[in-house]
Each structure stands twice: as structure tokens, then as C-alpha cells.
N, C-alpha and C positions, 0 to 999 in steps of 0.2 A: 520760801521753802514749801515743797509739797509734802504733806504729811498724811495724805489720804490712806485709809486702811485698804488692804488688798480686796476685802470683800466688797468694797464700793467701787472697784475698777470699772465695771460695766455701767454704773450710774454716771460716772464722769466721762468715760472715753468711748462708749459704744457708738454714739451718734456723731462724734467729731470727725471732720475730714482729715485731721492729722493722724498719721499712723503711729500707734503706740503699742509697746510690749512691756510686760511685767516679767522680770527675770530674777532668779535666785542666785546665790553665790556660786553654785555649780554650773551656771550657764543655762539651766533649764527654763523654758518659756512656760510661765504659769498662766498668763492671760494675754490675749491679743484682741484688738478691735477689728471691725470690718475693713477700715482703711488699710491696716497692715496686711490683712488677707489679700485685698485687691492688689496691693503693691507687690506681694509675693506671687500672685497669679493663681490662688486657690479660691474655691467657692465660699467657704465659711471659715470664720476665725478659729473655730475649734480644731481645724486641721493642723494649726500651728502649735497648739498646746501639747506639751510633752516633748517637743523637739528641743534642740540645743542652739543657742545663739551663735557660739563658735561653730563654724561650718556653714550656717545660714549667712553669716558675715564671711564672705569668701576669703578675706585676708586675715581673719582673726583665729588664732589657736586658743585652746583651753588655758595654756600657760599665760599667754598675753592677757586673756580675760581676767585671770586671777590677779595679775599684776595691777591692772587698771582698777579692780575692785578695791585693792588695798590703797591705791593712790587717792581715790575720791573719798572725801569725808561726807558724812550725812548732811544733806542739804546743799552740797556743791555739785557742779556739773562740769563736763568736758565735751567738746565736739570734735569730730574727725570725719574725713571723706573715705568711703570704702565702696565695695561692690556687693550687692545683695544677690545671692543665688536663687533664681526664681524656680517655680515648679517646672518650667520648660527647659531647665538646665542652661539658662542664659544668665549673664551678669548685668544687673541694672545698677548704674552709678547712683549712689545716695549719699546724703549727709546724715550723721548720727549724733544726737545729743543724749548723753548719759547723765541721769540724776539719781543719786543714792537716796532712797526714801527712808531706809532704816538699816540696821546692821544685817538684816536678812534679805532686803528687797532692793531692786534697781529698776527705775523706769527708763525706757529707751524711746525717744521720739525720732521718727524716720522721715526724711524729706527727699522726694524724688528729684535728682539733679537734672534729669532730662527735661523737666518743665522749664528750667532756666533757659534752655536753648530755644524755646518757643517764642515767636516774635511778640513784641508788645506794641503799644500804641505809637511810640516814637518810631519804631522800625517801619510800621505801616505808613506813617507820614512821609518818611524818607522814600519808601517804595512809590508812593503816589507822585512825589515831586520828580523823581528820576524816571518815572514810567518803567520801572524794572520790578517785576514781581519776584517773590521768593517762595520757596517750598521747603518743607521740613518733613522727613520720614523717620518715625520712631520704630526702629527695628525690633525692639523688645515687645512692644504692644501691637505692632503691625498697623500703625496709624499714620495717615498721610494728611498733612496740612498744607493748603495752598492759599496764598494771599489773594485778595480781590483782583489786583493787577495781573497776577499770574494767571488767574482763571480767565480774565478777559482776553489776554494775549493768546491763550491756548484754545479759545472758543468754547469754554465751559460756562454756559449761561445759568445753570441751576446751582444750588448751594449744596448739592450732595457731596459726601465725603467718601462714599464707598469706592474702594480702589477698582473693583470690577466695572462700575458704571463709568468711572473716569477713563479707564482703558478702552471701553467700548466706544466712547465718544471720540477719543483720539484715533482709534482705528479707522473711523470714517473720514477723518480730516487730514491724516498724514499719509505719506507714501510708505510703502512696505520697506523700502531700503532705509529711510530715515528711522522708522520705528524699530527695525531690527538692530540698527547701529546703536541707537540710544539705549535700547534694552540690554545689549551686550555690555555697554559701559556701566550701566546700573548694576548688572550682575557682578562685574569685576569689583566695583566699589563696595558692594555688600559683603563680598568674600574677603576683601583686603582693604585696609585704609589707603586712601589716595584721593586724587582730584581728576576732573575731566572738563572738557569744553567741546561742545558739538553744535553745529548749525543744522536746523531743520526747517521744513516748509510746511505751513498750515494752510489748508484750503478752506476759506470762510466765504460766506455769501458776498461780502464786500470785496473779495479778491484773495490772492495768495500773499501770505506774509512770510518773511524769512526771519527766524528767531535764533538767537544765540542762547544755548542752555549750558550753564556752568555749575559745577557742584563739587562738594568735598565730603568725604566720609570720616567719621571719628570712631576710634576703636579703643577698647581696653586691652588688657594683656591677652585675652582669649578671643575676642570677636568684635565685630563692628556693632556699635550701639545705636548710632543714628547717622542720617545723611541730610545735608542742607545745601541749598543752591539758589541761583538766581536765574530769571528768564527775562530777556530783553529783546526788543525788535531791532533788526539790522536795517539802518537807513543810511546808505552810502550814496551820496550824490555823484561820487566819482567812480561809479561802476564801470568796469572795462566793457567796451562795446565791440562787437564784430560787425562785419558787413551787413547792411540792412537795418542797423540800429538795434540788433538783438544783444542783450547783455551776455557777456561770457559765462556768467553764473547760470543763466537760463540754458545755454547750450550744454554746459556740463550736467545740469539737472536733467535735461532731456535724455542725454546719453545714459545717465544712471538709471532713469526710470523706463528706458526702452524695454520692450518685451524680450528682445533678442539678447543673448549673451554676447558681449563685445570684448574681444581680446586684441591687444596690440603687442606683437612679438617681434624681436630682432633676429637677425640671421644667426647670432650665437645661441639662440634658444631662450633668451631672457624674456619674461613677460613684462613689458614696459608699462602697460595699463590694463586694468580689468575693471569693467563697470560694475556697479552695485548689484545689478540683476544677476550677473554671472557669479559674483561672490555669494549672494544669497542662495542661488540654485545649487551651488556646489557645497554650501555649508561652511565656508571659510570667512575669516575676516579679510577684507580686501587688501589690507596692508601686508598680510602674511602671504598673499599670492604675488603681489607686484614685486619684481626682482627675482622671483623664483624661475627655475628652468621649466619650460613648457611640459617636459616629460614628467613633472611632478603630478600633473593632472591628466596627462595623455601619455601613458607608458609606451605606446606603440611608436612614439616619435623618438627613435634612436638617432644617434649621430649620423648614420648613413641615410636614414629616412629624411632627416632635416636637410641634408645636402641635396637630395633629389627634389624635395619640396621647394626649396628656394630656387633651384635651377629651373623648375617648371614655372614658378611664380614670376621670375624675371622674364621668362620667354612669353608666357600667355597673359601676364598682367592681372588676370582675374580668372577664377574657376570655382566650381563647386566640388565639395569633398565630404565624404561621410567617414567618421571615425568614432572611437570610443573615448569618453572621459570618465574619470573615477572621482566620486564625491568623497567628502571627508568621512562619511560613514562606510566607505569602501563599496558603495553601490556603483555598478557600471551602467552608464547610460549611452545610448547611441545618438550621435550628433550629426546634423546636416549643416554644413557651414559654407557660406559664400566668402571666399578669400580674395582680398584686394591688395594690390601692390601699391605702396605709398613711399615717396621719397621726400623727406623734409630736410633741406640743407644737404649735408653729407650723410644723413642717417637714413637707413632703409627700414621699413616696417611692413609686416603682414597684418592687415586689419581684417579680422574675422568676425562675421555676424553669424551666430550659431543658434540653432533651435533643437530642442530635444525631440527626436523622432522615435523614441523607444516604443511608445504606445502605438504610434502609427504602424511601425513594423509588426507589432503584435497583432494589430487589427488586420493588416494585410495577410499575416500568417493564418489568422482565424478564418479569413475569407477563403483562402486557398484550401484549408482543411475542410471547410463547409462544402466547397465545390467538389472536392475529392470524395467526401462522404456521400453526397447526393449522387455523383456519377457512379459510385460503386455500390449503391443501395440495391437490394434484391428486387424492390418494387420498380415498376416503370413510372417515371415522374414527369409531369408536364406542368408548365406555368402558362396560364392563358389569361388574356386581358378581358375587359368587359365585353368587347365585341366578338369574342371567340377566336382571336388571333393567337396562335401558339408562339410564345416568346422564348421558350426554352424547353428542351427535351434532354433527359439525362442519358448517359452513355449506355446504361443497361437497356433502355428502350431501343436505342440505335442498333445495338448488337443483336437484339432479339428480332427486330424487323428487317435488318439488313439495309435500312435506309440511311442516306446521308443526312447530316444536320440541316443542310440547305433544302432537303426535300420536305422537312417537317416544320422547321421554324419559319414563321411568317405565312404559314398556310392556315386554313380554318380548321378548328378542332373537329368539326363534323366530317372532314375528309378522312379522319383517323378513327373516330369513335361512332358507333351506332348506339344511341341512347335508348334505354328501355322504357316500356309503358308509354310509347308514342310521345315521349318528351323530347324537346330539342334543347340546345344549350341556353337559349333565351329563358325558357321556363325554369331550368335548373338555376340560372343566375338569380331569378326572382326569389326562388326558395332560399338560396344562399344569403341574399341580402337580409332576409328575415331571421333565419335560423343559424347562420354562420357555418353550418356543416351540412353535407349531403352524403348519403351512402346508397349504393344500389348496384345492380348488375348491368354490364354493358358488353359490347363486342369491339375488340381492337382489330381494325382492318388495315392491311398493308399489301402492297403489290397492285396489280391491275384491279379496277373496281369490280369487274364481273368475274375475273378468273383468279383474283388474289386470295391470300389466306386470311381467314377470320378465326380468331381465338376468343373464347369467353373470358371475361375479366371481372373482378370485383373492384368497384371504384369507390374511393373515399375522397371527397372533395372538401377542402377547407378554404375559407375566405381569408386572404392575406392582405393586410393594410400596412404599407411601409411609411405612412405619414404623408406621402405625396400621391401615390397611386394605389388602386385596389386591384388585386388579381385573384384568380382561383388557382389553387395548387391541387392537382389531381394525382392521387396515388392509385396505380393500377396493379392488381395482383392476378397473375395467371391462374385461371381456374380450370385449365384443361384437365389436370389430374383430378381435381375435385369432381368434375363432370363424369370422368371415367369411374371415380369411386361411386358416384351416385348410380351409375349404370350397373356397377357390380353389386351395389346394395339391392337394387331392383331384382337382379338375377338371383341374389342370395335369398330374397323373400320368396321368389318363385320356387327355389330349391327347397326351402323350408316346407312349403305347402305340399310339395310332391314327394317329400322324404318318406322312407319306409319306417323311420323311427318316430316315436311319440315325443313331441317337443312341447314343453310347457315353460312359459316365462312367469315369474312371480315378482310382485312388488316387495319392498323391504318388510312390509307387515304380513307377508306370505299370502296376499290376495292374488288371484289369477289376473295376469296382464295379457296373456296370449296363449292360445292353443292352436296347434297346426291342424290341418285337415285330417290327419291320421287319428288324432284324439277325438275330434268332433264326430268322425265316422263311427267310432266305437261307442261313445257315450250318448250320441244323439243330441238333438236340439240345435239351436243356432249359437254362434260364438257369443252374441250379446247376452245370452242367458247366463253364461258362465263368468264373463268378465266382471271382476270386482268381488266374486265369491271367494271365501276362504278355500285354500287348496284342499283342506280336509273334507269339503263337500264332494270333491272329486275322488280323493284318495283317503278314505276314512281312517285307515290304519297308519297313515303317515304322521309322525310327530314333528312338531316344529323344531325340537332340539336336534332331531336327525338331520333336518335340512341345514341347520346352522353349523353343525359340528362335523358332519360326515360328507366325504367327497363322493361316495357311491353307496347305493343301497338298493335292496330289492323290495318291491311292494306290489300288491295285487290290485287289479282294476276290474270292477264289475261293469260289463257292457250293458247296452240297452236291451240285449236279448237274454240277459241273465248269465251269460258265460263268464267265467273267471279267467283272466289273463294275467300272467306274471311278467312284470317288467323289471329289468335291471337299469336303474337310473344312475347317471353320473351328474354331479352338480358342479356348476361353474358360477363363480361370483363375479359380477361386473359392476363398474361404477361409471355413470354418465351424468355430467352436469351436477355433480354432488349427490346424486341419488344412487342407491344400491339396488341391484336386481339379481335374481337367482335364475339360472337357466338349467332346466332338468331335461336331459336327453335320455330316452329310454328305449332299450331293445327288448323285443318280445322274446323272453327266455322260457316260455311255458314248456316247449318241447324239451329244452335242455334240462329243466327242473324235473320233468317226468323221468327222463333218462337217469338223472343223478339220483333220484329216489330209489330207482332199481339197483343202482350200482354203489350206493353210498357205503354200505357195510363193507363191500370188497375193497373199496379204494379209500377208506377212512385214513389209513396210515399214510398213503400217498398224499392225500389232501393236507394232512398235518405237516408233512415235510414241505409241501408246496407253500403253505402259509408261512412256515418258518423261513424259507428261502426268500419269500417276498419281503418279510420283515427285515432280513439281513440286507437285501438290496436297497430297501428304503434307508436303512441305517448307513450303508456305504455311501449312498448318494448324498445324505445329509452331511456325512463326514467330509466327503470330497468338496461339497459346496462350502463347508466351513473352512476347510484347509485352503481353498483357493479363492475365497472371497476377497474382494478388493480391500475390505476393511482389515484383512490379516497382514497387510504390508505394514509391519510395526516399525516406526521410526520416529525419532525426535531430532535427527541429524539435519542441520541446515544444508549440508552437502547433498544428502539423499533426497531432501525435499526438492532440490533442483532437478533431480532425476524424475521425480513424480510430476513436477511441473512440465517437463518435456512430454511425459505420457499424456497429460491433460491437453497439451497443445496439439498433439498429433492424432489423438484418439478419434475425433469427429471428422477427419478427412480420410481418404482411402490411400494415403501415401504408404509405400513400402517401408517397413521399419526393420532395422538391423540392430539387435541387442548383443553387445559384446561384454565379456567379463570372465573372470576366473570361475572355475568349477565351484558349485555350491553357493553362489551369490544370489540365487533366486531369479534367474532369467525367465523361467516359465511363469512365475507370479506376475512379472511385468507384462509378459505377452497376454496373460489373461486379463490384466487391468486394461490394456489397450482395447481388447475385445469388449469388455463390459462397459467401457465408457463410450463406445462407438454406437452408431445407428444400427449396427449388425448384431446387437446383443441378443435379439430374439431369434437369431439363426445360429447354426452350430459353430463351435470352435473345435476344429479337428487338429490333433497333435500328431506329429510324425517325428520320431527320433531317428535321424539318418544314420547314427552310429550303431544303433541296435539292430538294424535290418541287414540281412545278408545281401551282398552286392548283386546276386542274381535275382533277387526278389524285389529290390527296392523300386524298380520301374513299374512292376505290376502293382505294388502297394500304392504308389503315387498316382498312376494314371489308369489302373485297372487292366483287365485283359478279356479277350473273347474266349469262348469255349474252344478248346483245342489249340490255343496259342502256344502251349508248351506241355510237356509231360506233366500230368497231374491237374491240368486246367480242365476240370470236368464240367464247368458251368461258367457263364459270364459273371464277371465280378466288377463292381464299380470301384474306381480308385478314390483316394482320399480327396483329390481335387473336386471330383463330382459330389462327394458327400459334403464338401464345404461350400457348395454353391450358395451364393448370397451371404455367406458367413465369412469366417476367418480361418486360414490354415497356418499352423505354427510349425515351422521346420526347425527342429532343435538339432544342434551340432551339424549345421549345413556345410561346414568345412570338410566333412567326411563324405560328401556326395560325389560319386564317381564322375570323371570328366565327361564321359559320353552322355550322361544324363543331364549335365549342366546346360547343354544347348537346348534340350527339350524343355527344361524349366524356364530358360530365358524366353522361349517362344510363348509359353503360357503367360508369363508376366507381361510381355509386350503385346501379344495378340489376343490373349484370353481364350485360346483354343488349343486342342491336342487330339491325338487319336489313341484309343486303347491299344495295348499290346496285342498284335495279331489282328487288328481291325483296320478298316478303311474309312469309317464314318468320323467326320470332324465334329468334335464336341466343344461347344462354347460354354464357358463358365464365368461367373462374376464372383471373384474371390479376392479377399484382401490378404496379403502375405505379411507375416511377421516371422523373421528368421533370427536365430541365435547361434552363437559359437563362442568357444573359448580359445579358438585359434586366431593367429594373426593372418587374416585373409590377404592383406596387402603383400606380406612376404611370400605367401603361397602363390600369388599372382606373379611376383618377380621370378619365382622358381618354376613357373608354368605348371603348377599343380592345381590352379584354380583359374577359371576363365576371367579375363579382365573385363569383358563387356558385362558378364553376369555380376561381377563385383560392383561395378558402378551402378548397375540397375538395382542391386540390393541396398547399396549404401546411400540411399536417398535421404533417409532421416536416421542417422546413427545415434544410438543411446548406449553410453558406457555405464554398465552396472558396477558401481564402485565396490571393491572388496571390503570385508568387515573391518579389517585393520585400519582402514582410512576413515571409519566412522565409529570409534570406540564408544562414543556416547550412547550408541544404540544397543550395546551389549546388555546393560541392565534391563531395559524394557523388554528385550528379546528373551532374556533368561526368565523374567517373570511370566511372560506369555507362555513359554514352553512348559514351565513348572505348573502353571494352572491347567494346561491341557493334559499333560501326562498324569498329574495327580488325580484329575477327574477320571481319566481312563482306568487308572489302577486302583481307584477307590481309596486314596490316601489323603490325609489331612496335613497339609504343609502350609504353615502360616508365615514363615520367615526364611530368609536365605543368608548364609554366612557372609558377612561384610568383607572379611579378609579374602574369602574365595572369589568374591566379585571383583575385588581389586586385582587379584592374580589373573582372572579372565581378561580384565581390561588391559593388562600388560602383555598378554599372549597374542602372537601374530595371526593365529587362526589360518593356516594355509588352506584348510578345507572350508573356510568361510562359514556361512550360516548353517550349512548342513553339518559341519563338524560340531558347531556349538549345540545344535539340536540333539545330536547323538550323545554329547557329553551330558546334557541335562537329562535326557531320557535314562541313561545308565545310572545317573545320580539318584533319580527318583525311584528307580527299581531297587537300589541298594539302601535307600533311606529308611530308617526305623524311628525317626523323631519328627517333630513339627518344624525343626530348623534344618534346612537342607544344606548339606556339605557337597561341594562340587570339586573333585580332585582332578588335576591334570596329570596324565601319564607322561612324565618327563622323558622317559625312554622313547615313547611314541612321539613326543614333541621333537626330540632330537632327530629322530628318523625323518619326520616331516620336513624339518628345517634344513637338514643336511642332505636329504635326498638319498640316504643309504642307512643301513642298520648301524646302531651305536654299538661298537665292539667292546667286549669286556677286556680287562687289562691283559690277561694271559693270551687271549685271542689276538689282541693287537700286537703283543710281542711275537707271537707265532708268525703272523703275516709279515712283520718287519724282517724276521730272520729269513723267511722263505724268499722275500724280495732280494735280500743280500746274496743268498745262495744262487738265485737265478742270475744275478749280475756277474758273479764270479765263476759261473759254470760249475758250481758244486764244490769249489775249492774252499777249505776251511782255514788252513794254516798258511804261513808264508806271507811275503810282501803283497802278493796278489790275492790273498785269502779273504774270506768273509769276516774273520776275526779283526783284521786291521780296519776293514771298512766300517765295522760296528764299534771299533775301539774297545773290544773285549779280549780278555785272555783266551787263548785257543782252547784250553781245558774248560774254562768257564762256559764258552760257547757250546762245546760238545755236551757238557752237562745239561745245559738248558735245552739242547736239541733232543736229548733222551727224555727229559721231563715232558717236553711238549710233543713227543712222538713225531719228530721230523727226521725222515730218512735221507741221508746224504745222497744215496744212489738215485733218488728221484730227480735230482737236479744236475747230475753230471752230463755234460754235453758230449 
């Protein structure tokens, strides 16, 4: 009998390997030793204290515990088998011995039943005698035990037990198909109780062994607890042999381990055989594929396809075929298969040897894309070998030179290029070998050697090593335009020196960088004297703040002769290579200032009005810029972002754009966006509203006129197309353009030329056209109200500007934008917008689109007297818009209806043919209503 007091529990049990717990009558664990903690899967024994034994014992309830407490007398014990719930939520089979120490305490001794399954000395002796090894896997503790014989058979020479190390060794000695097959069986056994038997092959230094692996898993009511099995070598002297003395097993092993996927299929579509490589590649168990229809993995093999397939196979006996297979994970792979016809007895088979060519196809596609990219590159590209032989020239170079590929490739590079600085290709190659890159100027020569064309190019040469050969890749950029720009810059410098204006360049710190000849002539000395000096040494009265903040200013200059000259300077800020410069261009305004001083008093009022007008013009320009800024296209709609994506696609090319859409959708904003995103942004955007111009003036407005061309033409006038030269012209409402002018517009679009009204000189222009209309031009073409050839010339890149009702999600951001703008203009503080009014707006169809919404918001801001904006919709106005006619009051509607009846009956009121019968009204009632509504019968008598 154990009578140890609870306080001595640690003294007696803490170091024992036997798991022990001290529990009270309520089932609470008062003490636990380290062995009990390890059995439960926790780090320290104290983690168990305070818990309940019922529940930790997965099969014991609190009621059963109390019954057993009463059954056991002090000093007696009972034992039973149960499952211990571990910290990992797994059930460990254990044996429990319960000993009652006192009326208040119970001692529990726990024994791990999994240990009983571990092999002992006798089992090992049997294993040695039978040369059959055993293995044991404890699923609870993730421990694997292998007997010495099993380790020897599997080629595991060390004594390590780490599962990762064992699997690493087996990966090197077993085939992938065997390994995958056995792994799949182990997974099945660990998830559900069962048994298995598989044969595998082990590659060892002394040769290949065939092993038989058998096993069985054991489970409790919830999960598998352990797995045990045997490993033995297969030694059959009666192995089946085929021709040449090769074992049949070896032949099957070779087929399974072949790199190719091998399928044997019958004419009915059944897969009679699938090798292990195919099963592994497709992710299936081979047994689940064999016997299935081939369209299970090859969906394109329908019944009709199968018939054609076998008809061809019987005729040709063998052929190659590409098709798609679908893996278990639903991945589609492209297969190249060699199909052979086999007949074994009365059975026909299609034996297919297949390989995955998905990556090869992708590689081929990448190669084609690379070639296409190189051929369409803006640069001229050459590949040249070590000896200077041209191996490849891209299409851009061929198009520019007009040469055939045969004229360039296999010729020497020096027949095309004149190298700079007296270098030849050999010298450049030596430099490339050391530095890998070379850059310089060259000349590209084509045509006859003496009379051919030569253009300057910038050359960038890279050394390319593909692992087998080394080449030079030469990128050539046409510098013809750059040379022209250099010449223009030279001429510009000459113009600066000869200019009548005083021109001064300043560094960012306001030191002098350049003074033209006009300034040097006035102040004297050489330019070197002034360069680097502060600008205030030259212009003492000029302040740095003035230069930084003002675009124009007047300042006086003291000349070397003591004369004072006043200059009106304009300031321009430039940035070049990350550095800022200021350019001051000054006109001599001394005479003007002297005249102004004499007349200043007389014209002071005019000057004030002039300054006010200038301020208003500046304000108007800023408002216009703000209103039509590209950023003012407010949208969160995915539909409208597609429209903006079209704008970005077409902006940087000169393609004609036709913008269609309802009135008020903002077609002009899109036209301005096209212009702002194009290379023509620095040149003018000219707008013409074809509907707003009188028909007799529109030709003069578009193309200009000569003096005397018509009555009132007192001087020559340039047309809008001339003003838009190098820029963009926007023809709004182009559907209103008269037919006789459409042919002239077509000529401008096709030829880029026209004559002024009343003139004979042909004027050429470079103009990009953007047109807009809310009309259906295709229907107008069908009705012969619009030229068909002009329509197709305009409709190169159509953009449909979707109405507001199709993007209701944009209503809220548009309302907020308009509220902010109009509140700022009117000096009002509006912090919020009525949510109910916003919802009403989002349900409204907006026949007038964004323009109607803008007007609604502006009116609401004008009427608003609070910080929360209310936006009311005029429902009468809404009805008029939606119905296309005024909404009639009830009496007016009655009046119109009675008049219609009187018109139909010729003014007759009574009788069978009268209006009373038609309206189903008493005759007297009808006449009473007519008097009330002031309808006279005589007005409708025929």
C-alpha cells in the first residue's frame, strides 16, 4: 500500500520514468511528473496541473470517474486500457493503474501501449533468420524504427533515425515511380487503417535488388496510431524470360522507368496500359487510369475523332501527332506522340510514345516574339561575327536602306559602316573584348560606294556570348535630325549674337553665364570679365526676388559712357540636365518711357483699365486651362476608363479620331485630352463648331479667304486649318458640315493641302484632325446627307463617349467636383451634400448628361444658404426631357382631348356620330365642360 503524503510526490516520482499523476475526488490533477508530461506531449509537468483527468482520458466522463472512486478502497487498485488525449489533439493508447492513497487522493500510473508494439530481441532474431527486416512508425510521436536487416536491404549504412535523412538516401537509390507508388500507399494507410504490399527496386553498389514491402496500420476510433511492416528480398529462380534471356520483370521495369509516357489504347477508346512515368506526369494512380476511356485525359478525342484516328492508324501503321492532355490538377499540356499500330492475336492496340512539348512551344513562341521585336525596333540592328561578317540585319535597317537581306548578310561590316576616329572593326573588336561595350559616332553607307547615300548614326555595340560563339550586336540610331538640330543651334547662337535685344543667361545662383554682343557693346570689357559675376554687378537695382518671382520687369543699365538705358526684360526659366537657368531678354524701352512720362497723367485712367483687362485675361486663361485640363476628366467608372484607355492609345499617333456621343457628354474634353497627350501639345488646338457657323461663312472660316473674295472681304484672312498647322484641329458637330464643303475637307485629310476662298495658291498644312458629332453619320450616309468616303476617312479610330446614365458611379465624384468649383467661385462654404439627393441623382437618367448635371449643381449652389447642399430635380422639367414634350396640366389635357374628339367628329357634339358618344360623356356634361374650358364648337365644324 502506498501511503506517501502529497507533499512528498516530487521526492518519489519526479525522476521516475514511470508516468504518474495525483488526482483528487473531483478529477482535478494536483501533481504530475515529467514522464506524464512527455507522454501527454507538453514541455513541463506544471502544464498538466489544474486540468481534469476526465477528458484527458478520452473515454472517461466525470460520472464514470466518481463511480470508480467509490469502487476502489484505500490501498487497492484497478487497471484498464484507454486513450490519452495529447497536446496535439491525437489519441495515444495507454494502460492506466488506479491506486487510492487516501479518502481524498488517487495515484494514477500510466503506461504507453505503443511501446509494446516495438520489436524485442526475439523478433530481431527471427528477422535475422528469415532475412526479412521489419519497420515500425509511431504516428503519435512521429518516430520511425528500422531493424538492422531492413536497413541493410534498403541500403541504409548508418544508424541515423531521422526520417528526412532516410528519405534522402532512398531518393538516391530508388526510382521515382517506385518511390511515388509506395509514398501514396503510406499516405493511404496513415489516413485510414488497412494493409498493403508493393515491390520496389533498390540500386546498390553491388547491383539492383527487388524488394517486397508489406505493411499494416493500426487505428483507434479516431485516427491511425502506428504502422508496422516487413521488408524482404525477392529471389525467384523461375523468373519469366523473354527473347535474349531478359527477365520479363526487367522489361516491364524498363517500360515503367522510360522517360516517355507510354499508352496502349484499344479501338473502343479504353486505355489498356499506362506506364508509371505517364501516371506520375499526369498525377494519377496508374490503376485509376487503366481501363478508363482515353478522353478522360485527352478531351479532344471524341467518338468521331477516334474513328478517324483508327482509320488513319490502320492505313499508315505509324505516324506522329500533337494533341493536348489534361493532368489531375486540370493543367493542360501539349504532347508530341509517336503512334504505332500493334496487333496481338485478335486484339488491336495503339501504342503511343509521348513527350511534353509545352515548354518547347513556349520557347519557340518566345523566339518568334524576340525576332519580331528586333525586326520592328526603331534602331537599326546588326549581328556581326569576330571577322566582321554580317550575320543578321533587322527589317528596320533593310527598309531604311532599301537593300535586300542577301545584299547585307554575309558581307563585311565595313562595306556598310564608316567607323570614326580612323578606327576599323578589328580595333573596335579589341576594345569590346576588354570592355564588353563600345559607343561612338559612325556613318551608315548604302547604294553605290561613290554616289550612294551616307547618313550619320550613333552606334552602341555590345559583346554577345551565347556559350558557343561570340558576336557583336550593333545598335544604330539615325542622327540626321540631330545633326540638323546641331546646325540649327549654331545658327541660333549666331542669331543671339546679332540680335537687337539684350540677352543675358543666369545660373541658378543668379551668376552670369552668358551675355550677348549687344550687352557687351553697352557695358564694355570682354565676356570673360563678366562670366561668373553676380547679376547685380551688371544691374545693381535688380533684386533676386524679382528674377525668381516675376516673369517681366523693367530695369536700368548704366553704359560704359555713363548713359542710362531702360530695358524691359522678360524672364524664362529653363532646365537642362537637372540644372536650372534663367534667360533674360530685354528690349530698349528708353524712348517709350520718356514718351510715357510725358503722357502718364493724361492716360492714367486708360492704363488702369488696361491693367484690369490684362488681369481679367490672365484669370480667364487660368479658368479655361483649369476647365479643360486633362485632370478635369473626373471618373471612377471602369466603363469610362476604357474610353480614357482608347485616348491614351491613339494620342501619340496622328490617326484621325471620331468622337461620338450624346449632347453634354464632354466630347470636347476628350478632344483636348487627345491633343494634350500627343506630340503636338506645344502647338495650337483650334476648335471649330460647325453647327454654330452660318453656311455661307463656314468655308472662309475653315480655309480662309483672299482680299475681295466676297463682299466684306476687305483683307486676307487665314483659315482655321492654317492656324492649326503642326497642331490639332477639332471639328465639333461635323455632321452639320454642308455637302459641298465635305469634298474639300476630304482633300485636306488625304493630301494635306487646300486653297483659300478666292485664291489660287495651294497651301500645305500638317494638321491632326479630331472630329465629334452627336449625329448618326452612318444613317446620314445612307440618306446621302453625308459623303461616304469622308465618313470612312473620319471613322479611322472611333471613340464612343458613353452617356452619364451608363456610368452612374461617376455622379457622386462629378457632383463633388462641381460643388467645389462653384462654391469657390461664389465664396460659399459647403462641407457636405445631401445623401438622399445624391441617390435621386443616381436614379435620374440625365438626358442632358454631364452638362445638365453641371447646371443642376450650379443652380443648387446659388440657392444654398447652409453648409449642407440640397440638389432638387425639377420633375416637370424631367418629364419634359424624358417625354420630349411639355407635361400638361390636368385641365389642359382634358381640353386637348375634347378638341381631338371634335376634330374627329367634324364639330358634332350630340347623336350617334357626336363627340359625346366618342368620349362616353353625357351631351350636356360635354357642353358644360366645353364652356368651362372655353372651347367653341364653331372652330371645329367642317
